[in-house]
N, C-alpha and C positions, 0 to 999 in steps of 0.2 A: 753673296751680299747680305747680313742679317735683317731679317723684317723689321722697319721702324715703327714702333709704339708713339703717341703724341700725348704727351702729358700736360694740359691745359692746368694752370696754375693760378690763383688767385691771392695770393698772399706770398711776402717775399720769406720761404721758410726754407731749412735746410732739407736735403731731399733723403732722409731719413724714414719715411713711410713706406708701409709694407709693400704695395705696389711697385713703386720706386726700387726698392730692394729684391723684390721677387723676380720682377721680370728682365733685370739685369744678371742675372743669376741664369736666368733662362737663356740667354745670349740674343735678346730683343736688341735692336738699337734705339736707344730711348731718346725723345726728341721734347725736350723740356720747352714749353711756351708760355709767355707772360703777358696777356693782352691788358693786363690792369696797367703794365708799365709802359705801353706802348710798342710791344713787339706783335708783329702780324702774324696771324695764325697761316701757317704753311697749308700749301695745296693738297686736298687728299686726293694721293694719288695710288696707283694699283701697289704701289711698295709699303703702303701703310698697313701692317696688319691690323692695328686698332689705336681706339682715342682711350683715356682715361679723363674725364673731367672732375678735378678734385674740388673739395671743399673750399670754403671762404667765408668771410665777415661781410661780403654783400647780401642785399635781399632782391629778389626776383621782382615782387611786388613795388620796390624803389628802385627799378632800373634806370630811371632819370640821373639818381645820383652816380652809377656806373654804367654808363652809357657804352662801353664795351662790351656790357653781357650783349646788347642787341647784336652786334657783330658775332658774338659767340653763337647766338641762337642762329644767325642765316649759314653762319659757317657748318652748326651741328647739323642743320635743314639737308645740306650738300651730303654731310658723312653717311646721312640715313640715306640718302635718295640714291648712293652710291653703294649702300650695303656694308658699309664698314664698320666693324662690331666697335660699339660702345658702351661703356660704363661710366655713368656719373653716379658720384659720390657726395651724399649730402646738398650742398647748392648745385652740383653736377647734376643730380637724380633731379632737384628741383627743377634745372635749366630744360632738362631731358622733357619732363612733364608741361612746362610752357611750351615747347617747341609744337608740341604735340596736342596743344589745346586744350589742359588740363590747369586749374585753378590751382594755385600755389599763394598760402598767407598764412597768419600767425593766427593761435588761438583767440577767442574774442575776451579771456579771461588772462592773456598773458601769459601762460604757462611753457614754460621751455622743458627740454630735456639737455642735462648736462651729466653728464656721468656713464655708468652702465645700467641699462634696463632690458628686461626680457622681451625676447619679440617670438612672433609664434607663425608657423605656416599658414598661409591662407589653406581655406576647405578644400580647393580642389589642388594644393599645392603640396599635400602632406609631407614628402620629403625634401623640400627647398631649403629648409635650416632643421637644425636637431632638438631635440626635448630640450628643456631649460638653457636655452641661448641667450647668451646676455652679449648684448651688442656697446662699443663705446657711442655715445651722442651728444651733438653739441648743436643744437639748433632752433630756434625762437619760430620757424616756419613749419609746414608743412605742405605735400601734396596731396591732390585728387589722383586716384589712376586715371591715365587719360584714356577716350574711347578708343575702342579695338586694342587695347593691350591688357595682359593680363596681370591681376594682385597675385603677389607670390607670399610677402609676409604681411603681419598686422603686429600693432602695438596697442596698448593701455591707452594711454595720451596722446599719441599721433597715431590712429588708425591706420593711414598707409605707408608702408615701412618699405615697401620691393613691390616693383612691377617687370613686366616684360613686354618689350613690342616687338613683334616679329620673331626673328630666333636670334637675334644679337645686338637688340640695344635694350640695356638693363639700366633701370634707374633705383637708386638705395638711398633711403633716408639717413642711414646710418653711415659710421666711420670704421667699417672693417680694417683700413688699411691704417688706421691708428697703433702705434707700436709705443713701448714703454718711453721710450725719449721724447715720442712726437706727447705723449698723457704730461709729461712733468713740465715739459713746455708749453702747451696749453694751460696748465694750472698755474702755470706762473704768470699769464698772460694778463695785461693790464685790464683789457676789457672782459675778461671771465665772467660770466654772470653769477657768481656766487647767492648776489642777495635775489635771487629771480624765483619765482614760486616753481617747483618742479625739480630744482637745482640739487644735487647730492651736494653733502659736504666733502672735505677733504681725506677725512679716514674712509669714508664709504667708498668712496672711487677707488681708492688705495685697496682696499678690502676686496672691493669685487674685481679689480684687475687682476689681483694675485690669482684668484679662481678662475678668470674666465677666459683672459687675455689668451691664452695659449690657442683652447678651442677656436676663438673667433679668427685666431691667425690662422690654423689650419685649413677652416671652412672658406675663408677668403681666397689662399692660393689653390685651393681646390675649384674653385668658381673663376678664377684668372686663367686656369688652366685649360678650363672647359669652352671658355669663352674666345681666349687668344691663339690659344696652343690646338684647337679643334675646333674651329669658329664656325664650324654649321651643324658641332651638337647643341641638342636641345635637353635642357634639363628637365 
């Protein structure tokens, strides 16, 4: 029987993201769950090969507006206790940081990242991301690296971009799962932060996507393979 990957969603979007596509191609049985719509998170059992917590429009520092995030946090604690591989993307990474006791919140000046921005490996993890690596971002909040976790990547505007906790829990601030169809949908989204400080314009996003999206996708599928296809490997 194929092993199961649970993908936790925070918005009703088509499942055309890079994580859903690649994991299905590898033969995993995908179980999407939408707690925001009242769906109950499944029990993390031995048949679960991993968990992907996707991004969303909610904010960890405003959890009272989205009380289902508190349920996700408790469920995530159980996954970590059972050493189930976990990958948190943007909001998912922020939720993982929150569960591990780290602060999550906005910049004081209101700057956001919306578009493709360069990130660099942290000093002690020189091979985590390649040189000249641009990734898709859409967020107005950032996380601190939790105590006991290892910083993996950094950026200029939001300095903490990736961390690892233990061998199999990763929190990313960015959206490596973004495909071209996802980008186009986000660009058309009514709530897209075009007018916020730090956001790139449509043309700049398109230009950078053409140059960098393939490299981002290749890097992301390699990470997925190491995390879920060889669950005890260490990057």
